[in-house]
All heavy atoms as a GROMACS GRO file, in nm:
protein
  605
    1MET      N    1   0.085  -0.122  -0.002
    1MET     CA    2  -0.006  -0.002   0.001
    1MET      C    3   0.091   0.125   0.003
    1MET      O    4   0.067   0.212  -0.084
    1MET     CB    5  -0.089   0.000   0.120
    1MET     CG    6  -0.174   0.124   0.138
    1MET     SD    7  -0.321   0.104   0.032
    1MET     CE    8  -0.402   0.251   0.073
    2LEU      N    9   0.190   0.136   0.089
    2LEU     CA   10   0.269   0.248   0.088
    2LEU      C   11   0.357   0.261  -0.028
    2LEU      O   12   0.385   0.372  -0.069
    2LEU     CB   13   0.361   0.242   0.212
    2LEU     CG   14   0.297   0.263   0.350
    2LEU    CD1   15   0.392   0.250   0.465
    2LEU    CD2   16   0.221   0.394   0.356
    3ALA      N   17   0.388   0.159  -0.104
    3ALA     CA   18   0.467   0.164  -0.221
    3ALA      C   19   0.389   0.242  -0.333
    3ALA      O   20   0.455   0.314  -0.410
    3ALA     CB   21   0.506   0.027  -0.269
    4ARG      N   22   0.257   0.227  -0.334
    4ARG     CA   23   0.187   0.297  -0.437
    4ARG      C   24   0.170   0.445  -0.404
    4ARG      O   25   0.158   0.525  -0.495
    4ARG     CB   26   0.048   0.231  -0.446
    4ARG     CG   27   0.040   0.101  -0.525
    4ARG     CD   28  -0.095   0.068  -0.554
    4ARG     NE   29  -0.137  -0.010  -0.433
    4ARG     CZ   30  -0.260  -0.036  -0.408
    4ARG    NH1   31  -0.355   0.009  -0.486
    4ARG    NH2   32  -0.298  -0.111  -0.297
    5LEU      N   33   0.178   0.485  -0.279
    5LEU     CA   34   0.173   0.618  -0.239
    5LEU      C   35   0.308   0.693  -0.241
    5LEU      O   36   0.305   0.816  -0.243
    5LEU     CB   37   0.114   0.630  -0.099
    5LEU     CG   38  -0.023   0.571  -0.082
    5LEU    CD1   39  -0.071   0.580   0.064
    5LEU    CD2   40  -0.123   0.649  -0.170
    6ALA      N   41   0.410   0.620  -0.251
    6ALA     CA   42   0.545   0.686  -0.257
    6ALA      C   43   0.564   0.762  -0.388
    6ALA      O   44   0.517   0.725  -0.492
    6ALA     CB   45   0.649   0.576  -0.241
    7LYS      N   46   0.626   0.875  -0.373
    7LYS     CA   47   0.659   0.956  -0.484
    7LYS      C   48   0.764   0.891  -0.580
    7LYS      O   49   0.871   0.844  -0.521
    7LYS     CB   50   0.710   1.092  -0.433
    7LYS     CG   51   0.733   1.192  -0.542
    7LYS     CD   52   0.771   1.334  -0.479
    7LYS     CE   53   0.788   1.437  -0.588
    7LYS     NZ   54   0.830   1.559  -0.531
    8PRO      N   55   0.735   0.876  -0.710
    8PRO     CA   56   0.837   0.814  -0.790
    8PRO      C   57   0.968   0.898  -0.802
    8PRO      O   58   0.956   1.018  -0.796
    8PRO     CB   59   0.768   0.810  -0.929
    8PRO     CG   60   0.661   0.916  -0.928
    8PRO     CD   61   0.621   0.916  -0.779
    9LYS      N   62   1.076   0.824  -0.817
    9LYS     CA   63   1.200   0.895  -0.822
    9LYS      C   64   1.215   0.959  -0.956
    9LYS      O   65   1.171   0.906  -1.059
    9LYS     CB   66   1.316   0.800  -0.814
    9LYS     CG   67   1.350   0.755  -0.672
    9LYS     CD   68   1.473   0.666  -0.668
    9LYS     CE   69   1.510   0.632  -0.531
    9LYS     NZ   70   1.629   0.556  -0.523
   10SER      N   71   1.259   1.084  -0.952
   10SER     CA   72   1.289   1.155  -1.084
   10SER      C   73   1.410   1.100  -1.159
   10SER      O   74   1.507   1.056  -1.080
   10SER     CB   75   1.306   1.301  -1.062
   10SER     OG   76   1.413   1.326  -0.987
   11PRO      N   77   1.418   1.095  -1.282
   11PRO     CA   78   1.533   1.041  -1.351
   11PRO      C   79   1.659   1.130  -1.327
   11PRO      O   80   1.637   1.247  -1.324
   11PRO     CB   81   1.491   1.033  -1.497
   11PRO     CG   82   1.382   1.127  -1.508
   11PRO     CD   83   1.311   1.132  -1.376
   12ALA      N   84   1.768   1.066  -1.310
   12ALA     CA   85   1.893   1.133  -1.293
   12ALA      C   86   1.984   1.128  -1.403
   12ALA      O   87   1.985   1.022  -1.476
   12ALA     CB   88   1.961   1.078  -1.162
   13THR      N   89   2.055   1.225  -1.433
   13THR     CA   90   2.156   1.219  -1.537
   13THR      C   91   2.263   1.130  -1.494
   13THR      O   92   2.326   1.150  -1.392
   13THR     CB   93   2.211   1.357  -1.570
   13THR    OG1   94   2.113   1.442  -1.611
   13THR    CG2   95   2.322   1.358  -1.680
   14SER      N   96   2.310   1.042  -1.574
   14SER     CA   97   2.410   0.948  -1.536
   14SER      C   98   2.544   0.983  -1.595
   14SER      O   99   2.646   0.940  -1.543
   14SER     CB  100   2.376   0.805  -1.577
   14SER     OG  101   2.361   0.800  -1.717
   15GLU      N  102   2.543   1.055  -1.707
   15GLU     CA  103   2.672   1.092  -1.758
   15GLU      C  104   2.666   1.241  -1.821
   15GLU      O  105   2.558   1.275  -1.871
   15GLU     CB  106   2.708   0.998  -1.881
   15GLU     CG  107   2.740   0.854  -1.837
   15GLU     CD  108   2.785   0.775  -1.953
   15GLU    OE1  109   2.864   0.823  -2.020
   15GLU    OE2  110   2.751   0.651  -1.956
   16ALA      N  111   2.779   1.308  -1.804
   16ALA     CA  112   2.780   1.448  -1.864
   16ALA      C  113   2.923   1.477  -1.892
   16ALA      O  114   3.014   1.437  -1.827
   16ALA     CB  115   2.731   1.547  -1.767
   17VAL      N  116   2.944   1.546  -2.007
   17VAL     CA  117   3.075   1.596  -2.041
   17VAL      C  118   3.072   1.752  -2.055
   17VAL      O  119   2.985   1.789  -2.126
   17VAL     CB  120   3.125   1.533  -2.180
   17VAL    CG1  121   3.263   1.591  -2.225
   17VAL    CG2  122   3.124   1.389  -2.163
   18ILE      N  123   3.153   1.820  -1.978
   18ILE     CA  124   3.147   1.968  -1.979
   18ILE      C  125   3.283   2.019  -2.037
   18ILE      O  126   3.383   1.973  -1.996
   18ILE     CB  127   3.131   2.015  -1.842
   18ILE    CG1  128   3.000   1.967  -1.780
   18ILE    CG2  129   3.132   2.171  -1.835
   18ILE    CD1  130   2.963   2.002  -1.640
   19PHE      N  131   3.266   2.120  -2.128
   19PHE     CA  132   3.373   2.187  -2.192
   19PHE      C  133   3.366   2.332  -2.148
   19PHE      O  134   3.256   2.385  -2.132
   19PHE     CB  135   3.378   2.178  -2.344
   19PHE     CG  136   3.388   2.038  -2.388
   19PHE    CD1  137   3.284   1.964  -2.421
   19PHE    CD2  138   3.517   1.984  -2.407
   19PHE    CE1  139   3.292   1.828  -2.466
   19PHE    CE2  140   3.533   1.860  -2.454
   19PHE     CZ  141   3.423   1.777  -2.484
   20ASN      N  142   3.482   2.402  -2.118
   20ASN     CA  143   3.483   2.530  -2.066
   20ASN      C  144   3.593   2.612  -2.132
   20ASN      O  145   3.683   2.666  -2.071
   20ASN     CB  146   3.504   2.528  -1.918
   20ASN     CG  147   3.456   2.661  -1.855
   20ASN    OD1  148   3.394   2.746  -1.923
   20ASN    ND2  149   3.508   2.702  -1.735
   21TYR      N  150   3.599   2.615  -2.278
   21TYR     CA  151   3.703   2.691  -2.341
   21TYR      C  152   3.660   2.839  -2.343
   21TYR      O  153   3.699   2.916  -2.267
   21TYR     CB  154   3.719   2.634  -2.483
   21TYR     CG  155   3.765   2.491  -2.479
   21TYR    CD1  156   3.693   2.389  -2.553
   21TYR    CD2  157   3.885   2.456  -2.422
   21TYR    CE1  158   3.738   2.257  -2.550
   21TYR    CE2  159   3.935   2.319  -2.424
   21TYR     CZ  160   3.857   2.228  -2.485
   21TYR     OH  161   3.902   2.098  -2.493
   22GLN      N  162   3.584   2.881  -2.436
   22GLN     CA  163   3.548   3.024  -2.453
   22GLN      C  164   3.410   3.033  -2.377
   22GLN      O  165   3.373   3.144  -2.320
   22GLN     CB  166   3.520   3.055  -2.608
   22GLN     CG  167   3.650   3.062  -2.683
   22GLN     CD  168   3.734   3.172  -2.646
   22GLN    OE1  169   3.684   3.285  -2.606
   22GLN    NE2  170   3.858   3.158  -2.647
   23ARG      N  171   3.320   2.929  -2.374
   23ARG     CA  172   3.194   2.942  -2.296
   23ARG      C  173   3.162   2.801  -2.253
   23ARG      O  174   3.195   2.702  -2.314
   23ARG     CB  175   3.091   3.002  -2.375
   23ARG     CG  176   3.042   2.912  -2.500
   23ARG     CD  177   2.922   2.975  -2.558
   23ARG     NE  178   2.896   2.906  -2.680
   23ARG     CZ  179   2.772   2.923  -2.751
   23ARG    NH1  180   2.686   3.000  -2.705
   23ARG    NH2  181   2.749   2.849  -2.854
   24PRO      N  182   3.099   2.789  -2.139
   24PRO     CA  183   3.064   2.656  -2.080
   24PRO      C  184   2.963   2.585  -2.179
   24PRO      O  185   2.858   2.648  -2.206
   24PRO     CB  186   3.008   2.684  -1.951
   24PRO     CG  187   3.064   2.819  -1.914
   24PRO     CD  188   3.073   2.883  -2.039
   25THR      N  189   2.985   2.468  -2.218
   25THR     CA  190   2.888   2.378  -2.282
   25THR      C  191   2.897   2.243  -2.226
   25THR      O  192   3.000   2.205  -2.173
   25THR     CB  193   2.914   2.372  -2.441
   25THR    OG1  194   3.041   2.326  -2.464
   25THR    CG2  195   2.900   2.510  -2.504
   26ARG      N  196   2.787   2.152  -2.257
   26ARG     CA  197   2.793   2.030  -2.195
   26ARG      C  198   2.705   1.938  -2.291
   26ARG      O  199   2.619   1.978  -2.360
   26ARG     CB  200   2.743   2.019  -2.055
   26ARG     CG  201   2.590   2.052  -2.038
   26ARG     CD  202   2.560   2.034  -1.893
   26ARG     NE  203   2.410   2.073  -1.875
   26ARG     CZ  204   2.351   2.086  -1.769
   26ARG    NH1  205   2.420   2.087  -1.644
   26ARG    NH2  206   2.222   2.109  -1.758
   27ALA      N  207   2.747   1.815  -2.293
   27ALA     CA  208   2.667   1.704  -2.349
   27ALA      C  209   2.630   1.621  -2.231
   27ALA      O  210   2.725   1.571  -2.152
   27ALA     CB  211   2.751   1.627  -2.453
   28ARG      N  212   2.498   1.589  -2.221
   28ARG     CA  213   2.456   1.503  -2.103
   28ARG      C  214   2.354   1.401  -2.146
   28ARG      O  215   2.268   1.421  -2.234
   28ARG     CB  216   2.417   1.579  -1.984
   28ARG     CG  217   2.283   1.658  -2.006
   28ARG     CD  218   2.249   1.741  -1.889
   28ARG     NE  219   2.130   1.821  -1.910
   28ARG     CZ  220   2.006   1.794  -1.849
   28ARG    NH1  221   1.999   1.700  -1.762
   28ARG    NH2  222   1.908   1.867  -1.876
   29LEU      N  223   2.361   1.282  -2.095
   29LEU     CA  224   2.269   1.171  -2.116
   29LEU      C  225   2.152   1.195  -2.025
   29LEU      O  226   2.160   1.208  -1.908
   29LEU     CB  227   2.340   1.040  -2.078
   29LEU     CG  228   2.256   0.917  -2.103
   29LEU    CD1  229   2.220   0.896  -2.240
   29LEU    CD2  230   2.333   0.799  -2.050
   30VAL      N  231   2.026   1.213  -2.086
   30VAL     CA  232   1.912   1.236  -2.020
   30VAL      C  233   1.813   1.119  -2.012
   30VAL      O  234   1.721   1.128  -1.936
   30VAL     CB  235   1.841   1.369  -2.060
   30VAL    CG1  236   1.931   1.482  -2.044
   30VAL    CG2  237   1.802   1.358  -2.206
   31ALA      N  238   1.821   1.030  -2.108
   31ALA     CA  239   1.733   0.910  -2.114
   31ALA      C  240   1.797   0.793  -2.181
   31ALA      O  241   1.882   0.809  -2.273
   31ALA     CB  242   1.607   0.956  -2.196
   32GLN      N  243   1.770   0.678  -2.137
   32GLN     CA  244   1.812   0.553  -2.191
   32GLN      C  245   1.707   0.502  -2.279
   32GLN      O  246   1.585   0.500  -2.239
   32GLN     CB  247   1.846   0.450  -2.092
   32GLN     CG  248   1.975   0.476  -2.015
   32GLN     CD  249   2.106   0.459  -2.097
   32GLN    OE1  250   2.093   0.407  -2.206
   32GLN    NE2  251   2.213   0.491  -2.045
   33ASP      N  252   1.735   0.450  -2.397
   33ASP     CA  253   1.626   0.395  -2.482
   33ASP      C  254   1.696   0.283  -2.566
   33ASP      O  255   1.809   0.243  -2.548
   33ASP     CB  256   1.557   0.500  -2.571
   33ASP     CG  257   1.652   0.575  -2.655
   33ASP    OD1  258   1.770   0.537  -2.676
   33ASP    OD2  259   1.605   0.674  -2.715
   34SER      N  260   1.618   0.235  -2.663
   34SER     CA  261   1.668   0.121  -2.744
   34SER      C  262   1.780   0.165  -2.836
   34SER      O  263   1.858   0.088  -2.889
   34SER     CB  264   1.557   0.057  -2.826
   34SER     OG  265   1.495   0.162  -2.911
   35LYS      N  266   1.788   0.299  -2.861
   35LYS     CA  267   1.897   0.344  -2.942
   35LYS      C  268   2.024   0.385  -2.877
   35LYS      O  269   2.106   0.447  -2.934
   35LYS     CB  270   1.843   0.467  -3.023
   35LYS     CG  271   1.728   0.438  -3.112
   35LYS     CD  272   1.679   0.576  -3.179
   35LYS     CE  273   1.549   0.546  -3.259
   35LYS     NZ  274   1.503   0.675  -3.318
   36GLY      N  275   2.028   0.356  -2.740
   36GLY     CA  276   2.148   0.388  -2.669
   36GLY      C  277   2.133   0.508  -2.568
   36GLY      O  278   2.223   0.534  -2.496
   37GLY      N  279   2.034   0.590  -2.596
   37GLY     CA  280   2.012   0.696  -2.507
   37GLY      C  281   1.994   0.827  -2.577
   37GLY      O  282   2.034   0.845  -2.702
   38LEU      N  283   1.953   0.928  -2.518
   38LEU     CA  284   1.934   1.055  -2.577
   38LEU      C  285   2.023   1.150  -2.502
   38LEU      O  286   2.027   1.172  -2.384
   38LEU     CB  287   1.790   1.103  -2.557
   38LEU     CG  288   1.750   1.242  -2.603
   38LEU    CD1  289   1.774   1.250  -2.761
   38LEU    CD2  290   1.613   1.288  -2.567
   39TRP      N  291   2.115   1.214  -2.591
   39TRP     CA  292   2.207   1.301  -2.537
   39TRP      C  293   2.166   1.447  -2.571
   39TRP      O  294   2.130   1.479  -2.684
   39TRP     CB  295   2.347   1.278  -2.608
   39TRP     CG  296   2.411   1.157  -2.545
   39TRP    CD1  297   2.383   1.030  -2.581
   39TRP    CD2  298   2.510   1.152  -2.443
   39TRP    NE1  299   2.454   0.948  -2.508
   39TRP    CE2  300   2.538   1.022  -2.423
   39TRP    CE3  301   2.573   1.256  -2.371
   39TRP    CZ2  302   2.633   0.980  -2.329
   39TRP    CZ3  303   2.666   1.218  -2.266
   39TRP    CH2  304   2.698   1.078  -2.257
   40LEU      N  305   2.169   1.544  -2.477
   40LEU     CA  306   2.143   1.678  -2.503
   40LEU      C  307   2.276   1.758  -2.509
   40LEU      O  308   2.358   1.731  -2.425
   40LEU     CB  309   2.052   1.743  -2.389
   40LEU     CG  310   1.918   1.690  -2.387
   40LEU    CD1  311   1.832   1.776  -2.272
   40LEU    CD2  312   1.838   1.696  -2.517
   41VAL      N  313   2.281   1.856  -2.599
   41VAL     CA  314   2.388   1.956  -2.597
   41VAL      C  315   2.334   2.082  -2.553
   41VAL      O  316   2.233   2.136  -2.611
   41VAL     CB  317   2.442   1.951  -2.740
   41VAL    CG1  318   2.558   2.062  -2.748
   41VAL    CG2  319   2.491   1.826  -2.791
   42GLU      N  320   2.397   2.140  -2.450
   42GLU     CA  321   2.356   2.264  -2.390
   42GLU      C  322   2.467   2.358  -2.371
   42GLU      O  323   2.581   2.327  -2.341
   42GLU     CB  324   2.288   2.239  -2.254
   42GLU     CG  325   2.166   2.129  -2.260
   42GLU     CD  326   2.138   2.082  -2.128
   42GLU    OE1  327   2.213   2.044  -2.059
   42GLU    OE2  328   2.006   2.084  -2.106
   43ALA      N  329   2.435   2.490  -2.382
   43ALA     CA  330   2.533   2.596  -2.352
   43ALA      C  331   2.477   2.671  -2.229
   43ALA      O  332   2.362   2.700  -2.214
   43ALA     CB  333   2.543   2.685  -2.471
   44PHE      N  334   2.574   2.728  -2.146
   44PHE     CA  335   2.536   2.793  -2.026
   44PHE      C  336   2.512   2.943  -2.059
   44PHE      O  337   2.598   3.008  -2.122
   44PHE     CB  338   2.646   2.787  -1.926
   44PHE     CG  339   2.603   2.842  -1.788
   44PHE    CD1  340   2.499   2.782  -1.704
   44PHE    CD2  341   2.659   2.958  -1.743
   44PHE    CE1  342   2.460   2.836  -1.588
   44PHE    CE2  343   2.618   3.015  -1.622
   44PHE     CZ  344   2.524   2.956  -1.548
   45ASP      N  345   2.401   2.998  -2.017
   45ASP     CA  346   2.364   3.138  -2.039
   45ASP      C  347   2.404   3.215  -1.901
   45ASP      O  348   2.320   3.195  -1.804
   45ASP     CB  349   2.224   3.156  -2.071
   45ASP     CG  350   2.187   3.299  -2.081
   45ASP    OD1  351   2.261   3.398  -2.056
   45ASP    OD2  352   2.062   3.325  -2.115
   46PRO      N  353   2.517   3.295  -1.892
   46PRO     CA  354   2.557   3.338  -1.773
   46PRO      C  355   2.463   3.457  -1.724
   46PRO      O  356   2.456   3.481  -1.604
   46PRO     CB  357   2.699   3.390  -1.798
   46PRO     CG  358   2.700   3.411  -1.937
   46PRO     CD  359   2.614   3.307  -1.998
   47LEU      N  360   2.395   3.510  -1.811
   47LEU     CA  361   2.313   3.625  -1.769
   47LEU      C  362   2.187   3.573  -1.688
   47LEU      O  363   2.154   3.635  -1.586
   47LEU     CB  364   2.259   3.698  -1.895
   47LEU     CG  365   2.158   3.827  -1.870
   47LEU    CD1  366   2.227   3.926  -1.793
   47LEU    CD2  367   2.108   3.865  -1.997
   48HIS      N  368   2.132   3.465  -1.741
   48HIS     CA  369   2.006   3.403  -1.674
   48HIS      C  370   2.046   3.293  -1.588
   48HIS      O  371   1.952   3.234  -1.518
   48HIS     CB  372   1.895   3.368  -1.779
   48HIS     CG  373   1.862   3.484  -1.858
   48HIS    ND1  374   1.908   3.521  -1.993
   48HIS    CD2  375   1.762   3.586  -1.832
   48HIS    CE1  376   1.846   3.631  -2.030
   48HIS    NE2  377   1.769   3.670  -1.941
   49LYS      N  378   2.162   3.252  -1.593
   49LYS     CA  379   2.219   3.132  -1.504
   49LYS      C  380   2.140   3.007  -1.531
   49LYS      O  381   2.096   2.938  -1.443
   49LYS     CB  382   2.221   3.173  -1.363
   49LYS     CG  383   2.313   3.285  -1.336
   49LYS     CD  384   2.327   3.320  -1.184
   49LYS     CE  385   2.421   3.426  -1.149
   49LYS     NZ  386   2.467   3.520  -1.245
   50VAL      N  387   2.120   2.971  -1.661
   50VAL     CA  388   2.054   2.855  -1.699
   50VAL      C  389   2.130   2.786  -1.815
   50VAL      O  390   2.198   2.848  -1.888
   50VAL     CB  391   1.893   2.871  -1.744
   50VAL    CG1  392   1.823   2.919  -1.625
   50VAL    CG2  393   1.893   2.977  -1.857
   51TRP      N  394   2.104   2.654  -1.827
   51TRP     CA  395   2.161   2.580  -1.942
   51TRP      C  396   2.058   2.586  -2.052
   51TRP      O  397   1.948   2.550  -2.029
   51TRP     CB  398   2.198   2.435  -1.900
   51TRP     CG  399   2.319   2.418  -1.812
   51TRP    CD1  400   2.316   2.417  -1.670
   51TRP    CD2  401   2.452   2.418  -1.850
   51TRP    NE1  402   2.449   2.411  -1.626
   51TRP    CE2  403   2.526   2.410  -1.731
   51TRP    CE3  404   2.506   2.422  -1.976
   51TRP    CZ2  405   2.665   2.402  -1.739
   51TRP    CZ3  406   2.657   2.413  -1.986
   51TRP    CH2  407   2.730   2.399  -1.859
   52VAL      N  408   2.102   2.629  -2.169
   52VAL     CA  409   2.008   2.641  -2.292
   52VAL      C  410   2.040   2.525  -2.391
   52VAL      O  411   2.147   2.508  -2.437
   52VAL     CB  412   2.031   2.781  -2.350
   52VAL    CG1  413   1.935   2.794  -2.466
   52VAL    CG2  414   2.008   2.880  -2.252
   53TRP      N  415   1.928   2.463  -2.425
   53TRP     CA  416   1.932   2.351  -2.522
   53TRP      C  417   1.984   2.402  -2.659
   53TRP      O  418   1.946   2.504  -2.701
   53TRP     CB  419   1.791   2.294  -2.540
   53TRP     CG  420   1.773   2.192  -2.647
   53TRP    CD1  421   1.797   2.059  -2.634
   53TRP    CD2  422   1.744   2.210  -2.792
   53TRP    NE1  423   1.783   1.993  -2.756
   53TRP    CE2  424   1.749   2.084  -2.848
   53TRP    CE3  425   1.719   2.324  -2.866
   53TRP    CZ2  426   1.731   2.072  -2.988
   53TRP    CZ3  427   1.697   2.308  -3.004
   53TRP    CH2  428   1.692   2.177  -3.062
   54GLN      N  429   2.081   2.321  -2.713
   54GLN     CA  430   2.133   2.355  -2.845
   54GLN      C  431   2.095   2.251  -2.949
   54GLN      O  432   2.071   2.287  -3.062
   54GLN     CB  433   2.290   2.375  -2.843
   54GLN     CG  434   2.328   2.481  -2.736
   54GLN     CD  435   2.292   2.621  -2.783
   54GLN    OE1  436   2.301   2.663  -2.898
   54GLN    NE2  437   2.231   2.698  -2.696
   55ASP      N  438   2.110   2.119  -2.908
   55ASP     CA  439   2.098   2.012  -2.997
   55ASP      C  440   2.070   1.894  -2.913
   55ASP      O  441   2.090   1.882  -2.798
   55ASP     CB  442   2.213   1.998  -3.084
   55ASP     CG  443   2.201   1.910  -3.205
   55ASP    OD1  444   2.074   1.883  -3.241
   55ASP    OD2  445   2.306   1.871  -3.274
   56GLU      N  446   2.028   1.778  -2.987
   56GLU     CA  447   2.014   1.653  -2.914
   56GLU      C  448   2.050   1.542  -3.018
   56GLU      O  449   2.046   1.562  -3.143
   56GLU     CB  450   1.859   1.634  -2.878
   56GLU     CG  451   1.766   1.638  -2.984
   56GLU     CD  452   1.620   1.637  -2.927
   56GLU    OE1  453   1.589   1.718  -2.841
   56GLU    OE2  454   1.547   1.544  -2.969
   57SER      N  455   2.092   1.430  -2.967
   57SER     CA  456   2.132   1.323  -3.050
   57SER      C  457   2.132   1.186  -2.982
   57SER      O  458   2.138   1.181  -2.856
   57SER     CB  459   2.278   1.349  -3.091
   57SER     OG  460   2.329   1.248  -3.173
   58HIS      N  461   2.120   1.077  -3.056
   58HIS     CA  462   2.119   0.947  -2.994
   58HIS      C  463   2.265   0.890  -3.007
   58HIS      O  464   2.296   0.789  -2.960
   58HIS     CB  465   2.031   0.854  -3.068
   58HIS     CG  466   1.888   0.874  -3.032
   58HIS    ND1  467   1.832   0.834  -2.922
   58HIS    CD2  468   1.793   0.943  -3.107
   58HIS    CE1  469   1.701   0.869  -2.918
   58HIS    NE2  470   1.685   0.938  -3.030
   59ASP      N  471   2.361   0.971  -3.071
   59ASP     CA  472   2.500   0.943  -3.080
   59ASP      C  473   2.579   1.008  -2.981
   59ASP      O  474   2.602   1.135  -2.995
   59ASP     CB  475   2.538   0.968  -3.229
   59ASP     CG  476   2.683   0.927  -3.260
   59ASP    OD1  477   2.745   0.867  -3.168
   59ASP    OD2  478   2.732   0.959  -3.362
   60MET      N  479   2.644   0.945  -2.890
   60MET     CA  480   2.719   1.002  -2.787
   60MET      C  481   2.845   1.080  -2.842
   60MET      O  482   2.863   1.198  -2.799
   60MET     CB  483   2.776   0.912  -2.692
   60MET     CG  484   2.855   0.972  -2.579
   60MET     SD  485   2.975   0.875  -2.497
   60MET     CE  486   3.073   0.804  -2.621
   61GLU      N  487   2.909   1.024  -2.932
   61GLU     CA  488   3.022   1.092  -3.000
   61GLU      C  489   2.997   1.214  -3.064
   61GLU      O  490   3.063   1.320  -3.059
   61GLU     CB  491   3.104   0.992  -3.088
   61GLU     CG  492   3.169   0.876  -3.016
   61GLU     CD  493   3.236   0.782  -3.107
   61GLU    OE1  494   3.258   0.814  -3.218
   61GLU    OE2  495   3.271   0.673  -3.058
   62LYS      N  496   2.887   1.222  -3.136
   62LYS     CA  497   2.841   1.332  -3.202
   62LYS      C  498   2.806   1.448  -3.103
   62LYS      O  499   2.845   1.566  -3.127
   62LYS     CB  500   2.717   1.310  -3.294
   62LYS     CG  501   2.668   1.442  -3.367
   62LYS     CD  502   2.553   1.402  -3.445
   62LYS     CE  503   2.486   1.532  -3.517
   62LYS     NZ  504   2.469   1.648  -3.432
   63ALA      N  505   2.738   1.405  -3.008
   63ALA     CA  506   2.692   1.510  -2.899
   63ALA      C  507   2.812   1.566  -2.827
   63ALA      O  508   2.817   1.692  -2.806
   63ALA     CB  509   2.603   1.447  -2.796
   64VAL      N  510   2.912   1.486  -2.790
   64VAL     CA  511   3.036   1.541  -2.720
   64VAL      C  512   3.104   1.629  -2.816
   64VAL      O  513   3.160   1.733  -2.784
   64VAL     CB  514   3.110   1.422  -2.673
   64VAL    CG1  515   3.248   1.465  -2.622
   64VAL    CG2  516   3.039   1.350  -2.566
   65ASP      N  517   3.131   1.586  -2.945
   65ASP     CA  518   3.194   1.669  -3.036
   65ASP      C  519   3.117   1.806  -3.061
   65ASP      O  520   3.183   1.903  -3.072
   65ASP     CB  521   3.206   1.597  -3.168
   65ASP     CG  522   3.314   1.666  -3.266
   65ASP    OD1  523   3.421   1.698  -3.220
   65ASP    OD2  524   3.274   1.687  -3.386
   66ASP      N  525   2.994   1.804  -3.066
   66ASP     CA  526   2.915   1.932  -3.093
   66ASP      C  527   2.931   2.024  -2.974
   66ASP      O  528   2.950   2.134  -2.979
   66ASP     CB  529   2.762   1.901  -3.114
   66ASP     CG  530   2.731   1.840  -3.246
   66ASP    OD1  531   2.828   1.843  -3.332
   66ASP    OD2  532   2.620   1.783  -3.269
   67ALA      N  533   2.933   1.966  -2.852
   67ALA     CA  534   2.948   2.048  -2.724
   67ALA      C  535   3.090   2.106  -2.727
   67ALA      O  536   3.113   2.220  -2.702
   67ALA     CB  537   2.921   1.965  -2.607
   68ARG      N  538   3.188   2.025  -2.766
   68ARG     CA  539   3.324   2.074  -2.768
   68ARG      C  540   3.338   2.188  -2.872
   68ARG      O  541   3.404   2.297  -2.829
   68ARG     CB  542   3.419   1.960  -2.804
   68ARG     CG  543   3.567   2.008  -2.810
   68ARG     CD  544   3.658   1.896  -2.865
   68ARG     NE  545   3.626   1.863  -3.007
   68ARG     CZ  546   3.670   1.938  -3.114
   68ARG    NH1  547   3.735   2.034  -3.098
   68ARG    NH2  548   3.631   1.891  -3.232
   69ARG      N  549   3.284   2.170  -2.985
   69ARG     CA  550   3.290   2.282  -3.098
   69ARG      C  551   3.219   2.402  -3.056
   69ARG      O  552   3.268   2.513  -3.068
   69ARG     CB  553   3.228   2.222  -3.216
   69ARG     CG  554   3.311   2.122  -3.290
   69ARG     CD  555   3.235   2.066  -3.417
   69ARG     NE  556   3.301   1.958  -3.474
   69ARG     CZ  557   3.381   1.954  -3.579
   69ARG    NH1  558   3.400   2.068  -3.638
   69ARG    NH2  559   3.433   1.845  -3.624
   70LEU      N  560   3.100   2.395  -2.973
   70LEU     CA  561   3.034   2.510  -2.938
   70LEU      C  562   3.112   2.583  -2.835
   70LEU      O  563   3.104   2.717  -2.820
   70LEU     CB  564   2.895   2.464  -2.877
   70LEU     CG  565   2.783   2.451  -2.973
   70LEU    CD1  566   2.665   2.396  -2.902
   70LEU    CD2  567   2.748   2.576  -3.036
   71SER      N  568   3.186   2.512  -2.752
   71SER     CA  569   3.266   2.575  -2.641
   71SER      C  570   3.379   2.658  -2.700
   71SER      O  571   3.419   2.739  -2.620
   71SER     CB  572   3.318   2.466  -2.556
   71SER     OG  573   3.392   2.523  -2.442
   72LEU      N  574   3.416   2.631  -2.817
   72LEU     CA  575   3.533   2.702  -2.879
   72LEU      C  576   3.504   2.846  -2.926
   72LEU      O  577   3.578   2.935  -2.933
   72LEU     CB  578   3.593   2.628  -2.998
   72LEU     CG  579   3.652   2.490  -2.962
   72LEU    CD1  580   3.679   2.421  -3.096
   72LEU    CD2  581   3.775   2.505  -2.881
   73PHE      N  582   3.370   2.867  -2.942
   73PHE     CA  583   3.327   3.010  -2.993
   73PHE      C  584   3.276   3.088  -2.871
   73PHE      O  585   3.190   3.040  -2.792
   73PHE     CB  586   3.222   2.994  -3.104
   73PHE     CG  587   3.265   2.917  -3.217
   73PHE    CD1  588   3.239   2.786  -3.235
   73PHE    CD2  589   3.357   2.972  -3.312
   73PHE    CE1  590   3.283   2.709  -3.349
   73PHE    CE2  591   3.402   2.901  -3.422
   73PHE     CZ  592   3.362   2.777  -3.439
   74PRO      N  593   3.323   3.212  -2.865
   74PRO     CA  594   3.262   3.299  -2.757
   74PRO      C  595   3.111   3.317  -2.780
   74PRO      O  596   3.059   3.323  -2.884
   74PRO     CB  597   3.340   3.430  -2.772
   74PRO     CG  598   3.412   3.424  -2.908
   74PRO     CD  599   3.409   3.286  -2.948
   75SER      N  600   3.046   3.344  -2.668
   75SER     CA  601   2.895   3.366  -2.675
   75SER      C  602   2.865   3.507  -2.716
   75SER      O  603   2.937   3.594  -2.728
   75SER     CB  604   2.836   3.338  -2.536
   75SER     OG  605   2.908   3.405  -2.436
   0.00000   0.00000   0.00000
């Protein structure tokens, strides 16, 4: 009975890669699925202090490379 009333756990990010060259960017795994997972590429907005979505991919290597490239350019 108590198990049904318990609040479900929110999903947690299990992996993230952060680059901080010209501006902070990151690629993070937000969901696991049959394709290997969904990776989000985000850039940090220092004015509003939030991470802003830039792209998404099921390919980890592409997401990490995209985050690295975004980090090379000033905001």
